[in-house]
Structure formats: structure tokens, C-alpha cells
N, C-alpha and C positions, 0 to 999 in steps of 0.2 A: 365557285365559292358560294358562301352563303349557307343557308340552312337547307341542305339537300335531304329531301325525303325519299330519295331514290328507291332503294330496296328496303323500304321501311314498312312498318305496320304489318297487319296480318294479310299476307299475300295469298290469295286463293289461286294465283296464276297456275302453277303446275300442281294442282291439288285434285282431290277426288280420285275415282278409280280410273286412272288413265290407262287405257290399253293402247295408247298411242304407239310407242315403240315396242309393241308386243308381236307375238307370232314369229314365224321364221322369216325375217326380213331379208330379202335378197337385194336390198337397195344398192349399196355400194359394195357389191361382192364380185368375186371373180378376179381376173387379172386386170386391175384397173390401170389403164394407161393415162388416167385423167390428168392428174397433176404430176406427170413424170417427164423425164427428159430435161433438156435445158430450157427452163421457163424464162422467157424474156418478159413475162407478163408484167410484174410489178418491178421492172428494172428501169435503169436509166433515170431520166428526170421525170418522175411520176407526178402528174398533176391530178392524180385520182381524187384524193380528198382535199382538193385545193379550191381556191376561189372562195367566194362568200357563201359557204354552205349553211343553209338554215336547216339542213336535213336533220341532224341529230342535235337540234338546238331547241330552246324554249323549255317549257315545263313538261318534261316527258313523264307520263304516267305509266310508261311501258313496263319495265321490270322493277317494280317497287313493292314495298310491303314485305311480308315474311316469305322470302323466296325459298321454295323447297327444291330449287334447281340443282345446283351441284352440292348436295348435302350427303351426309352419310359417309361411309367408307368408299370413296370413289375409286374404283379400279379403272376409271375411264380410259386413260392412255396408259394402261398397264399391260403386262405380258410382253411378248416379243412384237412390239409394234414397228413395222417397217413403214407404216403410213407416213409419218413425218420424219423420215430417216434419210440417210444419204448425205452427200455433200451439199448442204443447202446454201445457195448463194442468196437465198431470199432475204434474210435479215443479215446480210454480210456487207463488208465494206464499211464505209462510214455512213451507217444508216441513221439518218435523222428522223426516220419515220417513227419508229418506236423509241424515240430518244427524248431527253428532256423530261419535263413533267407531263408525260403523255397520259391523258386519261382516255385517249381514243380507244385503243384495244387493251385497256387496262381494267383493273378491278375485276369484278365477277362478270365475265362476258356471258351473256345469255345467248351469244351467237351459236356456238356448238354446245349449248347447255340445256338443261331441263329435258323435258320429253319432247323431242323434236318430231313433229309429225311430217316434216318435210321429206326426209328420206326414210319413211316408215312403211311398215307393212310391205305388201307386194306392190312396189311403186311402178306404175307403168309409165310414169313421167319420163324419167331418165333411164328407161329400161330398153331392152332389145338392142338392136343395132343403132347406136346413137349416132346420128348424123350431126347433132348439135355442135359439140366442141371437137370436131374431127377435121382431119385434112389440114389445110393451111389456114389455121384460125388467126384471124387478124384481131381477135378480141383483146387480149391483154398483151399484145406484142408491140415490138418497135418501141418508139418513144412514147411510153404510156404517160399521159398527162394525169392519169388517175391519182396516184399518190405522189405527185411531183409538184415542182414549183413552190410557190409560197402558198401553202395550204392554209386557207383561213377557216376551213371546215372545222376541224377540231383545234383551231388556232385562236390566237388572241387571248383574251381573258375568259377562259372557259368557266362558266358558272355551273357546268354540269354537276360534277361530284365534288363541289367545293364547300368550304365552310363546315358546318357540323352536319356531316352526311349521316343520315339515319338509314342509309341504304342497306348495306349488309352489316348492320350493327346489332348489338345485343346478342342474344342467343339465336343465331340463325339456324333454322331447321332445314335450310335449303337442301343441300345434298348431304344430309346427315343420315346416320343409321347405316345399316347394311343395304345399300341401294342395289336392287336387282335390275335396275333399269337397263344399262348396257353391260350386263354381267353374263357370266357363263360363257358359253360358246356363242358369241354374237354372230349371227349370219348376216347382220345388217349390212355392213360394208365388207363382206367377206367373200372368199371364193370368187367364182366368176360372177361379177356383179351384173345383174340384169338391170341395175339402176340406170347407169349411163351406158348401157350396152345395147347392142342390136339396133333395131330401128326404133329410135325414141320418138314416141308420139308427143313427148313433153314439149320440146321446143321445135317441133316439126310441123310441117303443114302450115295451115293458116291458124296461127295462135291467136286465140281471142283473149289470151291471158293479159298481156300488156299491150293490147291493140285497141285501136278505136279510141273511143272516149273513155279513158281509164279514170275512174273516179277514185281508184285506190291511191296511187301515188301522184295524183294530179290536184290542181287547184290548191285549196287550203288543206293540205294533207296534215292530218293530225297524227298520221302513222309515225314516220321518223322525223317528227318536228318537235319543237320545244326543246326541253332539256332531255335528250335521249339518253337513256341508261344503257342503250345497246352497246356502244363501244365506250362505255364509261365505267367508272369504278375501277376495281382491280380486275382488268380484263385478263383472263387466263388465255384468251384466244391468241393474240400475238404478243404474249408476255413471257418472261422467264426464258428458258431454253426452248424456243419454239421449234418444233420439228415440223410445223405445219408446212410452210413454204420452204422446206429443206430438201436436200438431195437434188437429183437431176429431175426437176419437175417438167413433165411434158405437157402439163395441164394447159397453162396459158402460154404455150410455146408455138414456135413456127409463126407463120404469117397469119395471125388471128384476125379474122374480119369481124369477130364477135362485137367488140365495142367500136366498130369502125363505121365509116360512112355516115349517112344522115340517119341518126337513130330517132325513131319515133317512139322508142321504148316507153318511157314514162311520160309520154306527151298526150295531149288531148284528153278526152274523157276515157280513162282506162276503166274498163269494167272488171279488170283482172282481180284485184283484191278488193272489190267493191261489193256493195250489197250484203246480203246475208250469206257469208261464206260458211259452209258446213265443214270446211277443211279440218281444222283442229278442234272439232266439236265432238260432243258425245263421248262414248267410251271408245277411244281409238285403239285399235288392235295393231297399230303401225309397228313400232319397234318393241314388240312384246314377245314373250316366250323366248326361244333360243335365238337371240339376235346374233347374226354373224356380221353385224354392221362393221364395226371397227375391229375386226378379228383377223387372224391369220397374218401372213406376211404382206403388209400393205406396201405396194409400190407407188401408192398415190402421190404423196408429196415427197418423193425420194429422188435420188440422183442429184445432179448439180443444179440447184434451182437459182436462177438469176433473178427470181421474182423481186423481192425487196432488197435488191443489191444496189451498190453504188451509193451515192449520197442522197438518200431519200429524205426529203423534207416533209414527207406526208404526215406522219404522226409525230411531228417534232415541235419544239418550242413550247410555249405555254398555250396549251389548247383550251380554247374557250368553249369547245364543242359541247362536252358533257359537263357544263358548269351551270351555276345558278341554282335556283331552288328546284331541284329535280323531283318531280312528283312521279317519276317513272315507276316502277313497281313499288309504290308506297301505299301505306294504309291498307285498306282492304282492296287489293287490286282485283278488278274485275277483268284485267287484261286478258289473260288466257284462261278465263274462268267461264263458268256457265256453259251453256250449250252453244258454242260459237258456230255459226253457219259460215264463218269466214272461209277456212280452207277445207270445207267438207263437200261431200258429194262429188259429182263430176266437175272438177274445177277446169274451166276453160282458160284458167289463168295463163299458164305458160304453154299454150297449144297453138297450133296453126302457125301462120306467118306472123311471128312476133315482131311487132314494130317497136318493141320495148327497148332492149339494149342493143340496138343495131345502129350502124351508120356512125357518124361523128358524134359521140356522146359528149355533150358539154357538161354532163352530170358531174363527174369527178375531175373536171378540167378547169383550167384557168386558175385564178387565185382562190384556192379552196380554203375557206376559213375553218374547214372541218377539223383536221388534226394538226393545226399550226398555231403559231403565236404562243402567248402565255396561257397555257391551259390551267384553268383553275379547277379542272375536273376533280382530281384527287388532291385538292388543296385545303388548307384550313384544317379544322378538326374533323376529319372524315370518320364518320361512324360507320362508313360502308362496311369494311371488313374489320369492325371493331368489336370489342366485347368478346364473348365466347362464341365465335362463329362456328357453326356446325356445317358451314357451307361445304367445303371439301373435307368433311370429317367423317369419322366412322369408317366402316369397311365398305366402300362403294365398289360395287362390282360393275359399275357403269361401263367403262371401256376397259374391262379387265380380261384376264385370260390372254389367249393368243388372239389378238385383235386382227381380224382379217379386213378391218375397215376399208382402207384403200389398198387392199392386198390382192394377191392373185394377179391374173392378167386382166386388168380393167380396160375394157374397151370404151370406158366412159368418154373421156375426152381424147379418144384415139381415132386413128383412121381419118377418113374424109368426113368430117362432121358437116352435115348440111344445116345443122341447127343454127349455129351462129356463123354460117359461111355465106359466101357470095355477098350479094347486096342484101344483107339482113336488115330488115326495117326495124329489127329489135334494138340492137345497139348501133345503129347506123344513122348516117345523115346528121342533121343538126338535132340532136336529142334535146328536147326541152325538159326531159325527165331529170337527168343529173347534170344539167348545164346551168351556167350562170346562176341566177337566183331561181333554183328549181322550185317549181310549185309542187313537184312530186314529193320530194322529201323536204320541202321547205314550208316556211310559213306555219300556219296552224294546220298541220296535216291531220286529216280526220282518219287516215289509214290506221296507223298504230298510235294515235294520240287521243287525248281526251277520253271520253267514254266510248271506246271502240266497240262496235257491236261485233266486229270481226273476231278479234282476240279478246273481247271484253265480256262483261257480264259474268255470269256464273259459268265459266268454261268447264264443260265436262271433259274437254279434251285433256288438259293438263290439270284437272281438278279432281277432287274427291280422293278416293284411295288409289293413288297412282301405282300401278303395277310396274310403271316404267322405272322410276327411280325409287322403287319401294323394295320390299324384301325385308331383311332384318334391319329394321330402322335403327339408326344410331341414336335413337332418342336418349338412351342412357349411355351413349358413347361419347368419345371425345371429352371435352371438358364439361362434365355435368355440373350444372350449378346446383343441382339438387343436394348432393352430398359434398358440396364445396364450400370454401369460406370457413368462417368460424362456426363450428357446430355448437349450438347452445345446449345441445342435449346433455353431453357429459362435461359441460364447461361451467365455470363460475363456482359459486359455493353450493355444492350439492347438499341438499337437505335430506338426502335419502336416509342414511344411518346416523343422522345428527339429532341433536336435541337431547332431551332427557328420556332415556329408554325406560319405560315403565316395566319392562320385562323382568330384569334382575334388579329392581329398585325396591326400596322399602326397608324395613328393619328386619334383617335376617338374624334370627336368634342363634343360628348355628355358629356363625363367625362373628358374633358381636361381643365386644368387650368395651364397656364405657370407660374411656380414659382421655386424658389430654396430655399435651407435651409437657415435659419436665422443664420448668424454668424457675428461677427463684433467686434467693439471696446468696451471699457468700458464706461459705461454711466457716465456722470458728471452732477451734478445738479439735479439728480433724486434720491430721497430717497424712503425708504419703505413707507413713509407716503404720498407720492405723490398721489394725486387724480386727476381724470379727468372725463370728460363727453364724452360719445360716442353716436353718433346718426347715424342711418343707414337709407340710402335713400331706401325706398321700391321701388322695381321694377327697380332700377338702379344698376349699377355695383359698384358705389363708394359712399362713405359717408365721412363726416368730423368728426374727433375726436380731441378734444382739451384737453390739460392737465390743471391741477390746476395752480394757480399763483406760480411763481418761477421757472417754467420749460418752456421749449420751446414749442411752439405750433406746432403740426405736424398732418399729415393726417394718420389715422390708421383704420384698420378694427378690431383690437384686443385691449383688455384692456392693458394699460401700467402698468407694475408692477415693482417689485423689481429686476426682472431679466433683462429685456430688453424692449425696445420700439419697437414694431413691426408695420410695415405699410404695408398695402396691397392695396394701391391705384391702381385701375385698369388702366393698360396702362402706368403706370409710374414706375420708379425705386425708391427704397428707401433703407435706411440704418437702420439696426437694431443694437442696442447697448445693452450690458448686464451690469447689475449693478456690481459695484466694489465687488470683492471677490468671484464672481461666474464665473465658467468656461465660457470663452467668445467664442462667435461664431458670425460671421457676414456674411451677405449675401446680395447681391443686386439681386433682381429678378424682372422680369416683369410679372405681373399677368394679367390674362384674366378673363372675366366674367364667373362665374360658371353657367353652363347651368341649365335651370329651372328644367329639369327632374331629375337631381342629387339631388337638394335641395328640390324639391317639389314632393313628391310621398307618397305612403302609409306608408313608413318607417319613414319619417320626419313629418308625421301628428301628432305625439305625442308631438311635440314642441308647447308650449303654447304661446310663445312670438316670436317676430322677432329675429331669431338667430344672434349671433355675431360670425363671423368666426375668430377663434383663429389662425389657421394654414391652409395654402393652398399650398400643394406641387404638382407640375405637371411635369411629365416626367423627374424626377431627375435621375442622375446617381447613381450607388450603393454607399452606405456609411455605415460605421459601427455604432454601437449603439451611439446615440447622445442624450444629455439631453435637454429637452425643458421645459420652465417654463413660466407661464402667471399669470396676476392678472385680475380677473374678478369681476365686480360689478353687483350684482344680481338685476334684475328688476321684478322678480316674487317671490312668496312664495315658489314655487318649480321650480328647474332648472334641465334641462336635458342636459348632455354633450354627444355629439355623434361623433364617429369616422367613417368616410366614406372612404373606401379604395378599390383600384383596382390595381392589379399587374399581368399583362399578362405574362411576361417571368419568373417571379420568385416569391418572397414572401416578405411581410412586417413583421417585428418582433416588437411587442409592449409589453412593460413590465413596472412594477412598477408605475402604475398610482396613483396619489395622489391629493386629493382636501381637503384643510384644511381651517378652519375658527377659528381665535383666537387660533391657535395651536391644534384644535380638528380635527381628521381625519374623513371625511364624506364619502369618497369613499370606497366601500366594495370590497374585493378580488382584489386589484390592481395588485397583482403579479400572478393572474390566477392560484393559487395553488389548488383551489377547483374545483370539478366537480359535475354536468355538467356545461357547460358554462352558461346555462340559470338559474343557481341557484342564481346569483346576477346580470346578465346582460340581456338586451333585445337584441336579435339577429334577424336581418331581411335580407333576401336574395330575393328581389322581382322578380328577373329575373332568379332565379335558376342557378346562375353562378357556374361553376366548380371550384375545388380547393379552395373553400370558407374557411373562417376563422374557426379555431379550436384551442382548447387548446393543446399545443404540447411542448415537450422538445427539439425540433429541434434547436431553437436558443433562449437562455435565457440570460438576463442581470444579474439576480440574482435568487436564488432559483432553482427550478427544472422544472418550466413550464413557458410558455409565450403565448401570442396570436399570432398565426401563420396564416397569411392571404395571399392567392395567388389568389384571386378572378379574374377569366379570363373573359374578354369581358364586364363585368358589375361590378358595385360596390355593396358591401354588407355593412351593417350598424350595428355598435355595440354601445350601449348606456346604460346609467344608470341615474336614477333620484334621486336627494337628496333635502332635505328641505333647503331653504335659507331665509335670512333676506333681504328684499328689501333695496338696498343701501349698503348692506354689501360687504366688499372686501374679495374675496376668492382666495387663492393661488392654482393654478393648475400646475401640473408638470407630466412628464412621460419620458420614454426612448423609442427611436424609431430607428430602423435600416432598411436599404433598401438593399435587396440582388440582385437587378437587375435593369438594365436600362429600358428605355421606352419600351412599353407604361405603365405608372403607374400614380397613383394619391393618395394623402392622405390628407383628409380635416378633421379638428377638429372644431366643432362649439358648442356653448352653447346657450340655450334659454329656 
């Protein structure tokens, strides 16, 4: 718990041009009998990660920062992997090992992650006829105290990945993108593995690796000490449906003497992982190119594995192992960065007579505090695998394809292994390495802790342009934060085509008629029976209209009716009055001659008679819905009423048109409720004006639709023709609203 900086920051760990797992790796290839058969390794009462393990405790700077380990589209354990297949008894039964809030093998395990130079390239370590884990191996057999008993290792209140873990948080580029690391036909752990095959010089002979005075996992080891992020966080290693120790594992089966006897493994001054290791340094060509590593039909962890079976208390309870403020791969991790001399060159690490993991290993025995107790590892607000983790994202071809990883006939841990056989001083005897309070993986381990020069600094091994887990990066894969969230681009109030467009603005002489709305006083002396005669001067702007006897004579361009008398004498002002009982509106306006190209064009050609202008509005200010009514005397057997509109800055709203004769409605779809527009109307847009008239619910006076016209720069024309009786008086009315000021015009005429 606490503020875990585990896999946080910019991790240069597996960065750079890593040729680590490059080339044709024959590492774990062939028919691997390594972890096959009935493995009794992690079975029974395992005291493995038990006792007070300070191994993965403290402030681990191991795997922190921006881990590029399992990122991209990981095809790691993809394809037909028989590696971790079969009837696995490993994590079977009532396993308390990976139970509870285990941070032990949880989170993003860097164990089998990243660019592993361990089983990389042409490994001569576990290659040839491996005598190491062969024969009657007493290594992880019998009653393994490894992951058994009351494990205090990852137990107790683990502060490893607890609290606000910044470990795998944010946008992790860990294994993101199209990782070509363990991709394609990986020969790494494929085919006949020369890795743990033949005569392995790895754990053979006199191993100077974990022999003598090992400074690596001895004394105040910074390696696996502090808050280890190794088995912390969301470990994919022994998490989920682990096929790892599954099937009939022969790996740690039989009478393994591996971790038996008096182990001098991680005891004394170990020079194994000490000094300047060039192991994972430089441009590693280890698991690069066509890696057959985890390819093919892996028999490795197959069969009936009794490994982590039974009631394993190993990784159980509340593990305090990977808890606390983990600085493990956090910030700018120099862990596997730089040119590590750690595991480079000719490593005498696991060579010769290894006194490392031999004899009676007290390492993972006793009351391991490692993976036991109340693990605060992945507790609190873990930012480890939080945010947009690109960790196992993208198309990772890592362990993809037909993984022959632990496939084929692996002789790795098969046959009579002399490696961890007999009285191996490696894991034999009383091992001070993983026993009691191990100084190896305990205390302040300098091995994988602090500023490790081994896997620290600017590791060129897993640094730079890694060809290992590189390839088609899933940089823009997975959940890309780039084009995610609320895009401000096309959001908000777009000012793009907004504002006052100067393009079609100004005083257009072509469609301009100076007028205002008709509003005024109540008419007197004019009744519904009033008749009049109207004559229009052809070719001139004005004409004279007189009314019937009993009413005043006036000049008008429209028919005088029951509603009001309208006058449109060009160049003069006039007063319009409304009949008593009808909403009054008056207006005094100066009209100008309607230009010839507005009233005489292809759209107005359908008019059979000289039209009468009923309404002529020019450059009016905005106004809400207003009711207009006229009385028109027909001069033809068929009459066409036409609305001509232009509205540069905004829109005209026209609704509820009515034309009646003797109480009979002649106008069709006056409320514009039918579609399409041309079902009842003739629409004409001779100049292709934009924002032209349509049926829209944008502004209605009644019903759900109206005619919405914002024709810019030019006028468009809307008309309908109806049968009339010559001399008959027709009542015409409609509602009109203006949503914006000049430049605009609205003309209604009949003929």
C-alpha cells in the first residue's frame, strides 16, 4: 500500500535497440521434457516463499517507470501453445498460493516479460545434454517448503504495489504496438531445444555463477530487495488461467536434489550476478529474428502437474511482499538500461559446481513472509495497470504463432540431470541464499536494487529501439489517448461559417425593395362586402387602385379586403388599416420598384396574368410570427400565388397559408406537414442559392413543420396554382416571421 511508484515514470528498462531475443534462438527448443510429467515440485506444503522473506521487499526500483515490457499486441502465449497445457495440478486443489489479494505473481510480471536475455540467442547455458535438471531431481520434489507453510515472503501487509500505484498506470507503452519480440516463428523455446538439452555447461561442472563469495544475491542485496516489483502488480506469470505449471510437468518431478541438501547457492560472496555483468547489455541478439522460443507444441509445462497443487499457502493471504512505496521500475528506470555489463560476456554465473541452489535451501523455506499475510501489493488505488495501459495491448506477436516454447521433445529437465543432481552445492545444504533472513534476496540487495549497475544505467540490452518487443508498434493502437476523449476540434460553438458573412451582404439592388410590415389602425367604412377595382401599370412601378362606392379611394398594389387596406405606391408612404375585430398592425413604408430580374425570370414564367403584388418587404428588421390577410379578385380561371424570398443573414419562417372562396379552402398543405415539398408546391431556385427553402421544424407557428427559407445572395420561389372564378373574391392569409435583419426581402404576388 502507499504511493507505489513501481512501474511508473519513463522506464528505459526494455528500451533502445534490443537485439536481446533476436536471431534464431534455439533456447528452449526441441522436445522439452523440462517441466513435464507429474511435477511434485511446488506440491504439498510448500514453504517456498515462506518465512520472513525480505527478498522482494523494500523499495524496489526494479521494474518501474514506463515499462515497454508486455506492450503492443502481444501474441506471447498465442497460437497452439502446448507449453503450459495438459492437466495441470500446479494451481489445482485449494491453492492458497495465488489466492487472496496476492500481489506475489500478480500485476505485470516482468518474470517472463520484456526482452529476456536469459534464454536468448544461442544459449549454451542450458544447452546440449543437460545434466542439470535430469534424472532423479530432488530440486522441487517431495515436501517442498518453497511455497508452503506460512509464507511471510509476500505475506503480511505488503506495501509492494499498494496505495496509489503509479506502476503500470497512465498510458503504458510497455508491450504495446505490434511487438515483433516473440513473434513469428519463434525458435526460442521451439523444436529440439538446445537450451536445456545435451550436456549443459550452464549448471554443470564447477559453476562460478552462484559459487564462492557471491556478491550478487549476498549481503545487502539490492537485487530482489526492497519493494520488489518482480512478483508484484498484476502478475500475468501465475495469474489468470495459468498454463505455466499445468499438465503433467516432469520439470520439477521425481526425486529432485536440486534444492536439496546444504545449498551454498546464494551464500557467501557470490560473484555470479556481481560486478559489471555484460549479460543483458549492449545490442542483444538473444531472442531476435525468427525466435522459435515459445513456439511449436510445447510439452514443457504439460501433463498432470502437481506443482502448485494441494493447499498452497505460498502466494496467499494479504501479501506484504510487493507493497509499500515501490520504486521498482519507476521514474526513469536505469534498471535494464544503459550498457549493462551484468549478464554480458562469458558469464560464469551458473557454471561449474554451483553451490547456489543446492542442498537444503532455507531460501524459500520456513515462515516465508514473501507471498503470505495481508498483501497490500495490489491494494489501495493501484495505478499499476490503470489508465490506458498499453501493456498487453496492440498486436503483440511476442509469444504468437505456433509457439514451440517448451515444445518438442525437450531434454531440458529430462534424463539424468547432473546439474542439480547428487550433492549439489547449488541448492543443497543449509543455503544461506534463500533461507531464514536471506541476505541474498534480503535487506538492501544491491543485486537488482537501488542503482544496479548490473541491470541499471542506460541498458542497451533492453533499451533503445528494441527489436525484441518491437515491430509494428501499437503506439496508435489500443486505447489511443490521442484521438480519444472529447475532441475539441469539431466541438463547441464552431465559428467556422458563423458571424456576418460579408460575401453576400450589403445592399443588393437586384432583390431590394424598401418596405416595412403593414400594421396600423382599425379600418372604418370598409366592410367585408367592399369591392374595388385594381389596375396595374405595366412596365411602371406604380398603379392606381380604387375601391367601390362608400369607401375612400386610395392607391394600392394589393386587393383591399376584410383585413386591411394595403398600399404599395412606389416612392410614397402609405397607411395600412385592418378591419375591425382582427388583430391590427400598421406600418408606413417606402417602397421601391421591384427589379425586373426578380419578377421576370424562368420561375415567374408560370404566371398567366400580370401579377398583383400583395406584400413587398425589403430589408426589414427581425420580427416574430405576424398574421397577414388579403382579399384578391381573380382575373383568370387559374391563379398562381407565389412567395419570393431572400434572407442573407438568417431565415424566413412561413406557416399556415390559407386561400378560401365562399368558405371553401383551396390551398393544399398550408401547414407544410406533408413531404416532400414538391408534393403540393412548385419550388424554383434559378441561381442555386445556398440555405434555400425547405420543410423544417426549426420555427413553426402551429403543427410540427413550416417553410424555412434562408436563401443567400439570390431569391428562391415557392408557388401553388388553384382554380378561380373570374371576378370572384378570395381571402388569402398566412403567418410570417423574420429571424434576421438586412439583407432580406419577402414578396407575395398572385396572377
